Biotite code that builds the C-alpha atoms (Angstrom):
import biotite.structure as struc

atoms = struc.array([
    struc.Atom([34.384, 2.227, 5.380], chain_id="A", res_id=1, res_name="MET", atom_name="CA", element="C"),
    struc.Atom([32.527, 0.737, 2.165], chain_id="A", res_id=2, res_name="ARG", atom_name="CA", element="C"),
    struc.Atom([30.224, 2.632, 0.486], chain_id="A", res_id=3, res_name="THR", atom_name="CA", element="C"),
    struc.Atom([26.794, 1.244, -0.957], chain_id="A", res_id=4, res_name="THR", atom_name="CA", element="C"),
    struc.Atom([25.999, 0.601, -5.059], chain_id="A", res_id=5, res_name="PHE", atom_name="CA", element="C"),
    struc.Atom([23.625, 3.345, -4.912], chain_id="A", res_id=6, res_name="ALA", atom_name="CA", element="C"),
    struc.Atom([26.832, 5.782, -3.440], chain_id="A", res_id=7, res_name="GLU", atom_name="CA", element="C"),
    struc.Atom([29.194, 5.111, -5.740], chain_id="A", res_id=8, res_name="GLU", atom_name="CA", element="C"),
    struc.Atom([26.772, 6.078, -8.447], chain_id="A", res_id=9, res_name="ARG", atom_name="CA", element="C"),
    struc.Atom([25.336, 9.022, -6.874], chain_id="A", res_id=10, res_name="GLY", atom_name="CA", element="C"),
    struc.Atom([22.395, 7.696, -6.299], chain_id="A", res_id=11, res_name="VAL", atom_name="CA", element="C"),
    struc.Atom([20.520, 9.432, -3.124], chain_id="A", res_id=12, res_name="THR", atom_name="CA", element="C"),
    struc.Atom([17.491, 7.018, -1.862], chain_id="A", res_id=13, res_name="MET", atom_name="CA", element="C"),
    struc.Atom([14.017, 8.443, -1.502], chain_id="A", res_id=14, res_name="LEU", atom_name="CA", element="C"),
    struc.Atom([10.860, 7.641, -0.204], chain_id="A", res_id=15, res_name="ARG", atom_name="CA", element="C"),
    struc.Atom([8.266, 5.649, -2.701], chain_id="A", res_id=16, res_name="PRO", atom_name="CA", element="C"),
    struc.Atom([6.452, 8.408, -4.913], chain_id="A", res_id=17, res_name="ALA", atom_name="CA", element="C"),
    struc.Atom([2.640, 6.873, -5.002], chain_id="A", res_id=18, res_name="VAL", atom_name="CA", element="C"),
    struc.Atom([0.644, 8.086, -8.006], chain_id="A", res_id=19, res_name="SER", atom_name="CA", element="C"),
    struc.Atom([-2.385, 7.662, -10.094], chain_id="A", res_id=20, res_name="ASP", atom_name="CA", element="C"),
    struc.Atom([-4.292, 6.432, -7.067], chain_id="A", res_id=21, res_name="VAL", atom_name="CA", element="C"),
    struc.Atom([-7.854, 4.753, -8.052], chain_id="A", res_id=22, res_name="ALA", atom_name="CA", element="C"),
    struc.Atom([-10.266, 3.005, -5.288], chain_id="A", res_id=23, res_name="PHE", atom_name="CA", element="C"),
    struc.Atom([-12.936, 0.657, -5.783], chain_id="A", res_id=24, res_name="VAL", atom_name="CA", element="C"),
    struc.Atom([-15.632, 0.575, -2.789], chain_id="A", res_id=25, res_name="MET", atom_name="CA", element="C"),
    struc.Atom([-15.989, -2.678, -1.163], chain_id="A", res_id=26, res_name="ALA", atom_name="CA", element="C"),
    struc.Atom([-20.120, -3.650, -0.302], chain_id="A", res_id=27, res_name="SER", atom_name="CA", element="C"),
    struc.Atom([-21.144, -1.747, 2.785], chain_id="A", res_id=28, res_name="PRO", atom_name="CA", element="C"),
    struc.Atom([-22.215, -5.088, 4.628], chain_id="A", res_id=29, res_name="LYS", atom_name="CA", element="C"),
    struc.Atom([-18.338, -6.038, 4.410], chain_id="A", res_id=30, res_name="LEU", atom_name="CA", element="C"),
    struc.Atom([-17.349, -2.795, 5.901], chain_id="A", res_id=31, res_name="HIS", atom_name="CA", element="C"),
    struc.Atom([-18.313, -4.644, 9.586], chain_id="A", res_id=32, res_name="PRO", atom_name="CA", element="C"),
    struc.Atom([-14.899, -7.033, 8.674], chain_id="A", res_id=33, res_name="THR", atom_name="CA", element="C"),
    struc.Atom([-12.666, -3.747, 8.528], chain_id="A", res_id=34, res_name="GLY", atom_name="CA", element="C"),
    struc.Atom([-12.467, -4.114, 4.529], chain_id="A", res_id=35, res_name="LEU", atom_name="CA", element="C"),
    struc.Atom([-13.232, -0.684, 3.209], chain_id="A", res_id=36, res_name="LEU", atom_name="CA", element="C"),
    struc.Atom([-12.973, -1.456, -0.287], chain_id="A", res_id=37, res_name="GLY", atom_name="CA", element="C"),
    struc.Atom([-9.227, -1.663, -3.240], chain_id="A", res_id=38, res_name="TRP", atom_name="CA", element="C"),
    struc.Atom([-6.496, 0.339, -3.952], chain_id="A", res_id=39, res_name="ALA", atom_name="CA", element="C"),
    struc.Atom([-4.647, 0.774, -7.251], chain_id="A", res_id=40, res_name="ARG", atom_name="CA", element="C"),
    struc.Atom([-1.901, 2.798, -7.538], chain_id="A", res_id=41, res_name="PHE", atom_name="CA", element="C"),
    struc.Atom([1.554, 3.867, -9.183], chain_id="A", res_id=42, res_name="THR", atom_name="CA", element="C"),
    struc.Atom([4.617, 3.237, -7.068], chain_id="A", res_id=43, res_name="LEU", atom_name="CA", element="C"),
    struc.Atom([7.808, 5.507, -8.342], chain_id="A", res_id=44, res_name="ASP", atom_name="CA", element="C"),
    struc.Atom([6.424, 5.673, -12.084], chain_id="A", res_id=45, res_name="GLY", atom_name="CA", element="C"),
    struc.Atom([7.490, 2.462, -12.884], chain_id="A", res_id=46, res_name="ARG", atom_name="CA", element="C"),
    struc.Atom([5.127, -0.264, -10.709], chain_id="A", res_id=47, res_name="TYR", atom_name="CA", element="C"),
    struc.Atom([1.503, -0.694, -10.937], chain_id="A", res_id=48, res_name="CYS", atom_name="CA", element="C"),
    struc.Atom([0.327, -2.001, -7.691], chain_id="A", res_id=49, res_name="LEU", atom_name="CA", element="C"),
    struc.Atom([-3.191, -3.396, -8.074], chain_id="A", res_id=50, res_name="ASP", atom_name="CA", element="C"),
    struc.Atom([-5.385, -5.438, -5.070], chain_id="A", res_id=51, res_name="GLY", atom_name="CA", element="C"),
    struc.Atom([-4.534, -3.770, -2.410], chain_id="A", res_id=52, res_name="ILE", atom_name="CA", element="C"),
    struc.Atom([-6.740, -3.999, 0.256], chain_id="A", res_id=53, res_name="ALA", atom_name="CA", element="C"),
    struc.Atom([-7.746, -0.744, 2.311], chain_id="A", res_id=54, res_name="VAL", atom_name="CA", element="C"),
    struc.Atom([-9.220, -1.945, 5.677], chain_id="A", res_id=55, res_name="ARG", atom_name="CA", element="C"),
    struc.Atom([-10.263, 0.018, 8.956], chain_id="A", res_id=56, res_name="LYS", atom_name="CA", element="C"),
    struc.Atom([-8.810, -1.519, 11.825], chain_id="A", res_id=57, res_name="THR", atom_name="CA", element="C"),
    struc.Atom([-10.839, -2.204, 15.149], chain_id="A", res_id=58, res_name="LEU", atom_name="CA", element="C"),
    struc.Atom([-8.989, 0.707, 16.587], chain_id="A", res_id=59, res_name="SER", atom_name="CA", element="C"),
    struc.Atom([-10.191, 3.087, 13.356], chain_id="A", res_id=60, res_name="GLY", atom_name="CA", element="C"),
    struc.Atom([-6.551, 3.380, 12.334], chain_id="A", res_id=61, res_name="ARG", atom_name="CA", element="C"),
    struc.Atom([-6.611, 2.922, 8.079], chain_id="A", res_id=62, res_name="LEU", atom_name="CA", element="C"),
    struc.Atom([-4.184, 0.335, 7.236], chain_id="A", res_id=63, res_name="THR", atom_name="CA", element="C"),
    struc.Atom([-3.396, -1.220, 3.801], chain_id="A", res_id=64, res_name="LEU", atom_name="CA", element="C"),
    struc.Atom([-3.435, -5.070, 3.153], chain_id="A", res_id=65, res_name="SER", atom_name="CA", element="C"),
    struc.Atom([-0.896, -6.371, 0.117], chain_id="A", res_id=66, res_name="PHE", atom_name="CA", element="C"),
    struc.Atom([-1.740, -9.466, -1.777], chain_id="A", res_id=67, res_name="PRO", atom_name="CA", element="C"),
    struc.Atom([-0.738, -12.996, -0.448], chain_id="A", res_id=68, res_name="GLU", atom_name="CA", element="C"),
    struc.Atom([-1.246, -16.420, -2.534], chain_id="A", res_id=69, res_name="ARG", atom_name="CA", element="C"),
    struc.Atom([-1.669, -19.257, -0.225], chain_id="A", res_id=70, res_name="VAL", atom_name="CA", element="C"),
    struc.Atom([-0.018, -22.259, -1.315], chain_id="A", res_id=71, res_name="ASP", atom_name="CA", element="C"),
    struc.Atom([-1.770, -25.895, -1.783], chain_id="A", res_id=72, res_name="ARG", atom_name="CA", element="C"),
    struc.Atom([-0.436, -26.460, 2.379], chain_id="A", res_id=73, res_name="HIS", atom_name="CA", element="C"),
    struc.Atom([-2.227, -23.446, 3.870], chain_id="A", res_id=74, res_name="GLY", atom_name="CA", element="C"),
    struc.Atom([0.865, -21.531, 4.036], chain_id="A", res_id=75, res_name="ARG", atom_name="CA", element="C"),
    struc.Atom([0.457, -17.760, 2.505], chain_id="A", res_id=76, res_name="SER", atom_name="CA", element="C"),
    struc.Atom([3.115, -15.721, 0.998], chain_id="A", res_id=77, res_name="TYR", atom_name="CA", element="C"),
    struc.Atom([3.581, -12.060, -0.022], chain_id="A", res_id=78, res_name="ALA", atom_name="CA", element="C"),
    struc.Atom([2.971, -11.003, -4.113], chain_id="A", res_id=79, res_name="VAL", atom_name="CA", element="C"),
    struc.Atom([4.263, -7.790, -3.197], chain_id="A", res_id=80, res_name="VAL", atom_name="CA", element="C"),
    struc.Atom([4.746, -6.008, 0.049], chain_id="A", res_id=81, res_name="ARG", atom_name="CA", element="C"),
    struc.Atom([7.178, -3.134, 1.544], chain_id="A", res_id=82, res_name="PRO", atom_name="CA", element="C"),
    struc.Atom([10.205, -4.158, 2.952], chain_id="A", res_id=83, res_name="LEU", atom_name="CA", element="C"),
    struc.Atom([10.129, -2.398, 6.226], chain_id="A", res_id=84, res_name="ASP", atom_name="CA", element="C"),
    struc.Atom([7.631, -0.541, 8.292], chain_id="A", res_id=85, res_name="ASP", atom_name="CA", element="C"),
    struc.Atom([9.269, 2.946, 6.548], chain_id="A", res_id=86, res_name="ALA", atom_name="CA", element="C"),
    struc.Atom([8.302, 2.452, 3.012], chain_id="A", res_id=87, res_name="THR", atom_name="CA", element="C"),
    struc.Atom([4.270, 1.219, 4.411], chain_id="A", res_id=88, res_name="ARG", atom_name="CA", element="C"),
    struc.Atom([4.144, 4.251, 6.589], chain_id="A", res_id=89, res_name="ILE", atom_name="CA", element="C"),
    struc.Atom([5.332, 6.164, 3.195], chain_id="A", res_id=90, res_name="ALA", atom_name="CA", element="C"),
    struc.Atom([3.008, 4.310, 0.869], chain_id="A", res_id=91, res_name="ILE", atom_name="CA", element="C"),
    struc.Atom([-0.252, 4.475, 3.019], chain_id="A", res_id=92, res_name="GLU", atom_name="CA", element="C"),
    struc.Atom([0.333, 7.781, 4.027], chain_id="A", res_id=93, res_name="THR", atom_name="CA", element="C"),
    struc.Atom([0.652, 9.044, 0.209], chain_id="A", res_id=94, res_name="GLN", atom_name="CA", element="C"),
    struc.Atom([-2.452, 6.585, -0.811], chain_id="A", res_id=95, res_name="VAL", atom_name="CA", element="C"),
    struc.Atom([-4.310, 7.806, 2.328], chain_id="A", res_id=96, res_name="PHE", atom_name="CA", element="C"),
    struc.Atom([-3.955, 11.522, 1.700], chain_id="A", res_id=97, res_name="ASP", atom_name="CA", element="C"),
    struc.Atom([-4.622, 11.100, -2.235], chain_id="A", res_id=98, res_name="ALA", atom_name="CA", element="C"),
    struc.Atom([-8.218, 9.212, -1.326], chain_id="A", res_id=99, res_name="LEU", atom_name="CA", element="C"),
    struc.Atom([-9.026, 11.708, 1.425], chain_id="A", res_id=100, res_name="ALA", atom_name="CA", element="C"),
    struc.Atom([-7.887, 14.759, -1.058], chain_id="A", res_id=101, res_name="CYS", atom_name="CA", element="C"),
    struc.Atom([-11.066, 14.354, -3.252], chain_id="A", res_id=102, res_name="ASP", atom_name="CA", element="C"),
    struc.Atom([-13.319, 12.599, -0.625], chain_id="A", res_id=103, res_name="GLY", atom_name="CA", element="C"),
    struc.Atom([-13.140, 9.036, -1.904], chain_id="A", res_id=104, res_name="ARG", atom_name="CA", element="C"),
    struc.Atom([-12.464, 7.866, 1.777], chain_id="A", res_id=105, res_name="LEU", atom_name="CA", element="C"),
    struc.Atom([-13.442, 9.655, 4.820], chain_id="A", res_id=106, res_name="SER", atom_name="CA", element="C"),
    struc.Atom([-9.954, 9.219, 7.026], chain_id="A", res_id=107, res_name="ALA", atom_name="CA", element="C"),
])
């Protein structure tokens, strides 16, 4: 059985750790579009993610929208994004908990 690079070095894979969450509220006129504001946070104590949109879906669920760039042909490309659903959920949960905990965002 093949071992992974991380296993060979005794590294365990942990969920991403979110800290230092900041939030800027969007203008109230944007709230009907679902945009509540923008988050900035530190990921794993090593990366600062900024310009992450905080949105409310039509069903009322909170979600994060990660930044994209659009090329001259109108195609969108992610600047940064979670690689899988489990990572996205782990990041969203920690960001929303931090914002709700101190009243910056009502969940």
